[in-house]
C-alpha distance (Angstrom), angle and dihedral (degrees) to the residues before:
residue distance angle dihedral
X1 . . .
X2 3.79 . .
X3 3.79 116.8 .
X4 3.77 136.2 -151.4
X5 3.79 106.7 -179.9
X6 3.78 110.2 -169.5
X7 3.76 135.4 -178.5
X8 3.78 97.3 -146.0
X9 3.78 108.6 2.0
X10 3.79 127.1 -94.8
X11 3.78 99.4 -23.1
X12 3.80 102.6 157.4
X13 3.80 144.4 23.7
X14 3.80 94.3 -97.3
X15 3.82 93.2 57.6
X16 3.81 90.5 44.1
X17 3.81 90.4 52.7
X18 3.81 90.0 49.8
X19 3.81 90.8 52.2
X20 3.80 93.6 50.5
X21 3.81 89.8 47.3
X22 3.80 91.0 53.6
X23 3.81 92.1 47.3
X24 3.79 92.1 49.3
X25 3.81 89.9 -143.8
X26 3.80 140.0 53.5
X27 3.79 117.1 -68.2
X28 3.81 88.3 -120.9
X29 3.81 88.4 65.8
X30 3.81 95.9 47.9
X31 3.80 131.4 89.2
X32 3.79 119.8 -142.0
X33 3.78 138.1 -167.8
X34 3.79 117.0 -154.6
X35 3.79 122.5 -150.2
X36 3.83 112.5 -154.1
X37 3.83 96.6 172.9
X38 3.82 99.8 109.6
X39 3.79 90.0 59.8
X40 3.80 91.5 70.3
X41 3.81 96.3 52.8
X42 3.75 132.0 83.5
X43 3.79 132.0 29.6
X44 3.81 94.5 -61.2
X45 3.81 98.5 46.8
X46 3.79 117.4 124.9
X47 3.82 137.4 159.3
X48 3.80 93.2 -104.6
X49 3.80 96.1 65.5
X50 3.82 96.7 57.6
X51 3.83 90.4 44.5
X52 3.81 92.0 53.0
X53 3.80 90.2 48.2
X54 3.81 94.4 48.7
X55 3.80 94.5 43.6
X56 3.80 96.0 45.1
X57 3.81 92.8 -114.8
X58 3.81 97.2 120.0
X59 3.80 126.3 101.9
X60 3.82 89.9 -118.2
X61 3.82 106.9 76.3
X62 3.81 116.4 -139.7
X63 3.79 114.7 111.6
X64 3.82 94.0 40.6
X65 3.81 97.3 58.7
X66 3.81 95.1 105.6
X67 3.81 102.7 -92.1
X68 3.80 118.3 177.2
X69 3.80 86.6 -121.6
X70 3.80 138.0 -5.4
X71 3.79 123.9 -159.6
X72 3.79 130.8 -179.2
X73 3.80 121.1 -118.1
X74 3.81 108.0 -170.4
X75 3.79 106.5 -167.9
X76 3.80 96.3 -156.3
X77 3.82 88.6 61.8
X78 3.81 96.7 51.2
X79 3.84 98.4 81.7
X80 3.83 87.9 62.4
X81 3.82 94.3 49.9
X82 3.78 126.3 79.5
X83 3.80 104.2 -93.7
X84 3.79 95.2 -136.0
X85 3.81 89.6 57.7
X86 3.78 98.6 52.9
X87 3.81 94.4 37.8
X88 3.81 88.0 56.4
X89 3.82 89.5 52.4
X90 3.79 90.7 53.4
X91 3.80 95.4 45.0
X92 3.80 91.4 50.8
X93 3.82 93.3 53.6
X94 3.78 124.4 91.4
X95 3.79 95.4 -151.3
X96 3.78 142.6 19.7
X97 3.81 113.9 -146.6
X98 3.80 108.0 -159.4
X99 3.79 119.7 -161.8
X100 3.78 128.1 -136.1
X101 3.78 125.9 -116.8
X102 3.78 124.0 96.8
X103 3.80 114.1 3.9
X104 3.80 97.4 -159.9
X105 3.80 93.3 47.5
X106 3.79 87.5 51.8
X107 3.81 91.0 46.9
X108 3.80 90.9 51.8
X109 3.80 93.2 52.2
X110 3.79 93.6 43.3
X111 3.79 86.9 57.7
X112 3.81 96.8 40.0
X113 3.80 92.7 48.2
X114 3.81 94.6 47.7
X115 3.81 94.0 -119.2
X116 3.82 91.6 116.1
X117 3.81 90.3 60.6
X118 3.80 91.4 47.5
X119 3.81 98.0 49.4
X120 3.83 98.7 77.9
X121 3.82 90.5 56.8
X122 3.82 94.0 55.1
X123 3.79 95.7 92.2
X124 3.82 96.7 163.8
X125 3.79 96.2 39.0
X126 3.80 121.0 111.1
X127 3.79 110.5 -142.4
X128 3.80 112.3 -159.2
X129 3.78 113.6 -169.4
X130 3.78 128.0 -166.0
X131 3.82 116.1 -156.8
X132 3.85 103.4 -60.3
X133 3.79 87.4 20.4
X134 3.81 86.5 62.9
X135 3.81 97.3 39.0
X136 3.81 92.8 54.1
X137 3.81 91.5 72.0
X138 3.81 92.5 58.6
X139 3.82 127.4 93.8
X140 3.83 92.2 -116.2
X141 3.78 136.3 2.1
X142 3.82 95.9 -157.0
X143 3.83 127.9 -116.9
X144 3.82 91.6 -88.2
X145 3.80 90.4 70.2
X146 3.79 99.5 44.2
X147 3.80 110.5 118.6
X148 3.79 110.8 140.5
X149 3.78 108.8 48.4
X150 3.82 112.7 -125.8
X151 3.82 123.2 -147.7
X152 3.82 88.7 -110.3
X153 3.78 90.8 61.8
X154 3.81 93.5 -139.7
X155 3.81 138.8 88.2
X156 3.80 98.9 -106.0
X157 3.81 119.2 135.1
X158 3.82 133.7 -175.2
X159 3.81 98.6 -64.6
X160 3.80 95.3 -145.9
X161 3.81 88.3 139.9
X162 3.79 125.4 37.2
X163 3.80 98.0 -129.0
X164 3.80 135.7 70.2
X165 3.80 128.2 -132.7
X166 3.81 131.4 -136.1
X167 3.83 103.9 -164.2
X168 3.80 134.6 -161.2
X169 3.79 95.0 32.6
X170 3.82 109.7 -167.3
X171 3.80 90.8 -8.4
X172 3.83 115.3 164.3
X173 3.79 87.3 -136.2
X174 3.81 91.9 54.3
X175 3.81 104.9 38.9
X176 3.79 90.5 169.1
X177 3.82 91.1 63.1
X178 3.79 96.2 88.0
X179 3.79 126.7 150.3
X180 3.79 88.5 -107.1
X181 3.81 89.7 55.0
X182 3.81 89.5 48.3
X183 3.82 90.3 52.8
X184 3.82 91.1 52.6
X185 3.81 90.9 46.6
X186 3.81 91.7 49.7
X187 3.80 92.1 50.0
X188 3.82 88.7 58.2
X189 3.82 93.4 43.2
X190 3.84 90.1 53.2
X191 3.82 94.7 -172.6
X192 3.82 126.7 85.5
X193 3.80 109.7 -54.8
X194 3.79 137.2 177.4
X195 3.78 128.2 -153.9
X196 3.81 109.5 -156.7
X197 3.78 137.0 179.7
X198 3.81 132.7 -146.6
X199 3.80 92.6 -83.1
X200 3.81 94.4 53.5
X201 3.80 136.7 82.2
X202 3.79 135.6 173.4
X203 3.79 115.7 -129.6
X204 3.82 117.5 -158.7
X205 3.80 121.7 -172.3
X206 3.81 121.9 169.2
X207 3.80 88.9 -19.5
X208 3.82 93.1 -52.3
X209 3.79 112.5 128.1
X210 3.80 123.9 -149.1
X211 3.79 126.2 174.9
X212 3.81 111.8 -140.8
X213 3.77 110.1 -163.3
X214 3.77 145.9 158.5
X215 3.79 88.8 171.7
X216 3.78 133.5 41.0
X217 3.77 136.5 -65.1
X218 3.79 141.9 155.9
X219 3.80 137.3 -145.0
X220 3.80 116.8 -143.3
X221 3.80 135.4 -163.2
X222 3.81 103.0 1.8
X223 3.76 144.5 -17.8
X224 3.83 114.5 -86.4
X225 3.77 117.3 -120.7
X226 3.83 112.4 -79.2
């Protein structure tokens, strides 16, 4: 699986170029499935956020990039659908577009639905995360970002990458997400950790990590494995 882990979607030409490179073809020739699930979780979840994400009305561009087709994969519905059906939908897609919201709620439903088990086998898939949709692949999100309380009672996520992500660095909408706050968060995380802003994404191909940025970011603790 190829990853493009964004803070706020495809916000600049550099991130757009990275996405097209991962797809290996123009966006207009690619089919995507969007996953709105994280937008319902946590204390700030509401029906409007998932609708804006699905309809391309949000401030974080993903679904509105000109895909050949966009479908909706709602994870909470998957346990009630024949697995062979929805797995075929996923395998036929070129990209998964994963909404922001609550990372641990998203993690829970990725596991409950069976998508988490499927992801490592999707070698040609491009996974595009937005905020929580990016954080969910990390080993831990850190206590600062725990909203919805998972059954495990901790802050562990899927661990499909070996670094954690502090999103919305110096964002006007998240004034508490300063570099100083990111440094404190990273000290508690202990493992490799990136703080990224809205103009930054992390591109992962065959385990190789590349930061794509027209903004600012920082890597804490140590360099992830190449």
